[in-house]
N, C-alpha and C positions, 0 to 999 in steps of 0.2 A: 328388496334393496341390495342383496348380495349380487344378483345377476346384473343389476344396473351398474354396480361398482365395477364388475368385471368388464362390462361393455365399455364403460368410460375409460378404464385402463387400456383396453385393447385399442380403442380409437386414438388415444393420446400416443401410445407406443407406435402405432402404424404411422401417425402423422410425423412423428420425429424421425422414424426410419426412412420414410419416403422423402422428407425434406433433405436428410443427409445424403441419400442416394442421388437424387436429382441435382442437388447443389454440386455434387462431385462432377457430374456431366457439365453443368453450367459453367463452373469456374475453369474447367479444363478447356471448354470450347472458347470462352472469352480470352483465355491466355493465348490462344492461337488465332485470335481475331475472327473466329467463326460466329456468325450471327445466330442468336437464339430468338426464335419467333414467339414461342409461348413457354411459360413455366407454370405448371399447375400442381397444386396439392389436391389430390383426389380427382377422379375423372368427372367430366362435365358433358355427358351426352345430352343433346337438346337444350340444355340450359346451364348457366353458371351462377353460383350464388354471388360471386364477386369477380369483376374484371377490373384490373388497374393498369394504367399505362402512363409513363412520364412524358408529357408533351410540352415543349417550350418551358422546361424547368418546373412544370407544375404537374402534380399527380391528378389524373382524371379517373374517376371511379364510375362503374356501371353495375348496378345491383340487379340480380335475378333477370339477366338478359339472355336471350337465345343466341345472340350474335353481337360482335363488337359494334359500337356506334360507328356510323358512316364516316364521321370526321376523323376517326383514328386511322383510316386507310392511308392517309397521306404521310404517315410516319412508320413505314415498314421496318426501319432499322432499329426500332425500339422494341424491347421485350414486353409482351403482354403477360402480366402476372395474374393468376386467378385461383379461386377456390371452387372446386367442383362439389357436387352433392353426393357422388357415389364413392364411399370410402373404401375403395379396393386397390388403391395405388395412387399413381400420379405420373406426370410425364414432363420431359424437357424437350420441346420440339426444336431441333437444330436445323437451320436452313440448309437445303441441299442434301438431306439424309433421308433414306428410305426407312421409315419407322412405322410404329403402329397407327399413325395418322393416315398412312397410305395416300399421301398427297402426290399422286402421279402427275398431275398437271404441272406442278412446279418443276418436276424433273425433266419435263419436255422443253423447258425454257433454256436459253443459252447459259452455260456455266458462268458463275460470278466468282470473283476472288474471295468473297466473304462466305462462300458456301462450304459445307462439310466436304462435299465431293471434290472440291478444288484443292484441298489440303493434302500434303504428303502422307503416305500410308502410316508413317511412324507417329505423326501428329493425330491422325484419326484413331489409331490404336490407343493412344493416351486418353483421348476424349472418351472413348468407349469404356475404358477400364476405370475412369474416374469415379463412377458411382460405386463400383465394387470396392475399390480401395478406400473410399471414405467410409463405407459401411464397416469394413474391417477395422479401420483405425478408430472409428467411433466406438466400436465394441471394446477395443482395448482401453480406450480412454474411460469408458463407463466402468469397466472392471477395476481400473486403477482408482477411480473416484469412490467406488464402493468400499474398497479396502482402506483408503485413506480416511473416509468418513466414519465407517462402522467397524472396520477391522474384520477379522474372521474368527468365528467361534464355532466349535463343533465338539461332538462327543466321540473321542477315540473308541474304536471297537473294544480295546482292552479295558475301558472304563464302564462298558455296558454290563454291569455285574450280574444282572438277571437274564442276560441273553436277549433274544429277539422273538417276536411273534411274526410268523411268515404268512405270505399269501397262499392260497390253496394250490396254485401251480407249483410252488416250491415244496409244499408238503407232499404233493403227489410224486415228486422226484427225489425224495429221500431226506429232505430237511425235516426237523421236528421243532416245535415251539420250545424255546429255551436254548437252542443251539447258538454258539458263538462261532463266527467265521474266523479261522486262524490263517488260512492261506487259500489262494486260488491259483492253480497251476504253478505251485511252488513260490508264488509271490505273496508277501504279507501286506494286506491293505491297512491303511491307517484309519479310514472311515468306512461306514457302510456304503456310502455312495461309490467309493473306489472299488469296493468288493463287488457291487452289482455291475459296475462298468466292466470289470475284468471278466465276470461271468458271461456277460453278453457277447464278448469276443472270444470266449474260451469254450465253445460248444465241444463236448466230448473230452473235456479236461477234468482232472480231479480237483475237488474242493475239500480242504481239511477243516473239520469241525471239532469243537469242544462240546461234548454232551454229557451232562451229569458227571463231570470230572474226568471222563475218558475221551481220548482223541481217536477220531475215526475219519475215513475218507469216503466220499461219494463221488460218482462220476456224472457230470452233466451230460444229458443226451445231446445228440448232434443238432436237434431242432429245438433246443431249450428257449432260445431267443424268440423263435416263431411261436412257441407255446404261450409265452408271456403276452405276445401281441394278440394272438387269437383270443386269449382270456381277458384282453383289455385291462391288464394289470397296471394300476396307477401307483400303488405302494407295494414294493416287494417285501419289505419287512419294517417293523417298528420296534423300538427299544421297549423291552418289558419294564414297566414301572408301576409302583403302587398308584391306586386311584385316590388321590388326596384332593379334597375340595379347596379351591383357592378363592372362589367367589360364588355366591348364590344369586341368581337372577330373580328380581322382584316379580311376584305373581306366578312363579313357576311351581311345578310339583315339589321341587326341593324346598322352596320357601314355605309352602303349605305344610310340609313335613318337618319344618324347623331345623333343617340341616344347617350346619355352621362351618365357617372357614376352619380348616384343619382337620375336619372329620375324614377318617381314612376308611373307605368302603372295602370290605373284605369278603362279603358273601351275599347271596340272594336266597331267600327262603331256607336259610340254615346251611346251604351248600357253599363250601369254600370256593371263592372266585377271587384270587389275590391280586390280579393284575388288570390294568386299565383296559387293554384291548379285549380281554375276556369278558369283563363286566359290560363294556359297550355292546359287544355282540350278544350277550345274554339278555340285555334289556330289550332287544328287538322283539323277543318273544312275549313281552308284556306291554305292548302298545295299548294304552288306555285300559290296562288291567291292573287291579291292585296286587301288590306283592309285598314281601317283608324284606327290608333292606338291613343288612348287618354291617355295622361300622364301629370303629374305635374312636372314642373321644376322651382325651386326657388319660389314655391308658385303660379305659373301661370299655368293654364290649357291650354295645347297645343294639337294639332292634327297633325299627320304626316302619309302620305300614306306609307305602307310597304308591302312587299311580303314575307311571311314566306317561308322557303326552302321546299324541297319535304318531309321532315319529320315533317313539322309544327313547326319548331323552328326559333327563331329570331337570335340566335347567341349571346346570352348574358349569363353572369354568374350572378346568383341570389344572392342577399345579404344574408349572412348566418343568420340562425334563431336567434343566440345569439345576433344579433344586435337589435332585436325587443323585446326579452323577457329576463327577469332576470333569469339567470341560477344558478344552485347550483353546486359549485365546491368543491371537496374534494381532498386535497393533502395528500400523504402518505409518511412518512419516511420509511427507510429500514425495521426496525423491525415492524412497524405498518402495512406494506404492506403484511407481511406473513400471519397473521390471517385473514386479509381482503381478500387475495387471496384464502385462504382455504374456506372461507365463500362463495365467488363467485363461486368457482369450485363445492362445495357441492350443492349449489342451482341449478347450471346448470345440475348436475347429476340427482337430484330429479326431475327437470322440464322435462328432457329428458325421464326418466323412466315413468313419468305420461303420457307423450304424446305417448309413445310407444304403448299403448293399441289401439290407433287409427289405427295403421298399420293393425290390424286384422279386420277392417271394409272394406266394398267395396270401399268407397271413399279413405280410407287410403291406400289400396293396389294400387289404381290408382295413388296416389300421390307419391309413391316410385320413386326415381330417382337414376340414376347412376352417372357416372363421369361428365356428362354434367350438371346435377342439382347441384352437389357439386361445380363444377367450377363456376357456376353462382352466388354462395354465395359470391365470392370474388369481390372486386371493379374492375372496368374497368381501373382505374389508380392505381398506386402502393400506398397503404396506409398502413404504417407499423402498427399503432395501430389496424386497422381492420384486417390485415393479421394475427397478433399474436392472436387476439381475436378468429378468425375463427379457427386457428390451435389448440388453447386450447380446443375449443368446439368439434372439430373433434377428438381430443385425448380422450375426455370424451366419445364421441360416440363410438370410436373404443374399448375402455376399456369395456364398457357395452356390446356391441355386441359380443365381444370375450368371455365373461363370460357366455353367454347363453349355456345351456346344449345340444348343437348340436354336434354330432360327427364331427371331423375335426376342430372344434373350440377349443380354450383352455378350454372352459367350458365343452365340451364333454370329454376331457382327465381328467379334474378334477372330473367329475361325476364318471368315472370308477375307479379312484384312491380312491375316498371317499367310493365307494361301497366296494372296496377291504379292506379298513381300518375298515369298520364297520362289514363286513361279515367274514373277514379273508380269503376270497377266491379271487384269482386274475383271471380276465377274460382271456380266452385263447388267444394266438396270432392270431389264425384264426378268432375268434370273433372280436378282435380289428381291424384286417385287413378289414373285411367286414363292420364294423361300419364306419371305415375311408372312405371306398369307398362310402357308402351311404351319409356320410357327404359331401364329395367332390361333389357328384351329386347335393345335395341340394344347396350348395354354387354356383355351376355353373348355376343352374336354377334361383337362386335369382339374380345373376349378369346379366344374359340374360334378365330376366323379367324387372329389374330396368332400364337397359340401353335401352331396348325396349320401355319402357314408355317415356324415353327421346326422342327417335326417333319419336314416335307417336306425342308427343307434338311439336316437331320441324316441323313435317309435317302438324300440325294444326288440328289433329284429336282427 
């Protein structure tokens, strides 16, 4: 059920992002009277789930058809709207433009005033940038909506009184469980997320820590960010917190052992294990094996035999972190949420651009992921704040990637149009066709490589 929920969230998010991007191209094209032949959500090789066209003021529909009905051919000035079956993107086919459709026959016909190629360079540039601009604006609007609807709540580093439990890569580089991060390269982070972000861009810089009441410094190695990628670290650190039972799942090992809400687990087989992460890790050694669980109930220390399930789980819901730590919460009115959303979106873009350089390292290339990796970013249960946050981030990512100067990307089209505006010479159709083909090959190779990485990780290699 969890994977199905992730897939559903991924498909919905992709659909929204594709619609936003392609509508940006569509409305820009129509603003300059350029004809749009087709507008598709998802790709439709060999067959379309739905085709729709407005003819004589009536909508005509065609389901599961390999080609448009013949009677539609007499209305070329109307857009064919469609739903494809391959959820890997979508397209807005603008008449007179060399794009992924590679419709070279149309380009051999005499140029018409309503074609993309007949428009001035500045209008073509706006049409091409429309998708990227709408994606970025959509991300800012989503971030603003999130802040207006749910506000922002987080645990300041200063309030994480028990410190943090760190990933193995951090431990190998000088961190110790229980450390509190005071500063990174002389800058004091407000949250753990800010601290991690600063460390990713501060290879070779000092990190100031509070350890058992003493202050010390460690220096991040120059390849620290690459080490994290190589180790496929998803969680750098977690707040140390007591393991207090919030809810017991029916039919679980915890229910059979009669654990109750409010029980505070502190040990296993008599050994003191005071924090949640330590207990969770220790339970993995007792998959389907009986053990003695030590816990406090109403101030009394009790022991109870229990057998974790085959995944090393007890079947309880952990009491949320905000029950133990003082959180900082910010509420936003409608007008206050707009500049705040713009700030969050701009920070996300800057952060992504800074991280992008890692892609060109060996570890970064191996960390590239396809649809499986993207889908895993969503929660296994439906969480609207997290869904919208991920959708906004993916919209930022899509906008940035599309603006890269690679043929077949929007950035490739922009590069050629800007060249034309500066030099006064327009690249030939043959050159644009070949560049588009090269770009498509690059995109296909990237898709195969990224999804191949997903498969290899799934196979455990």
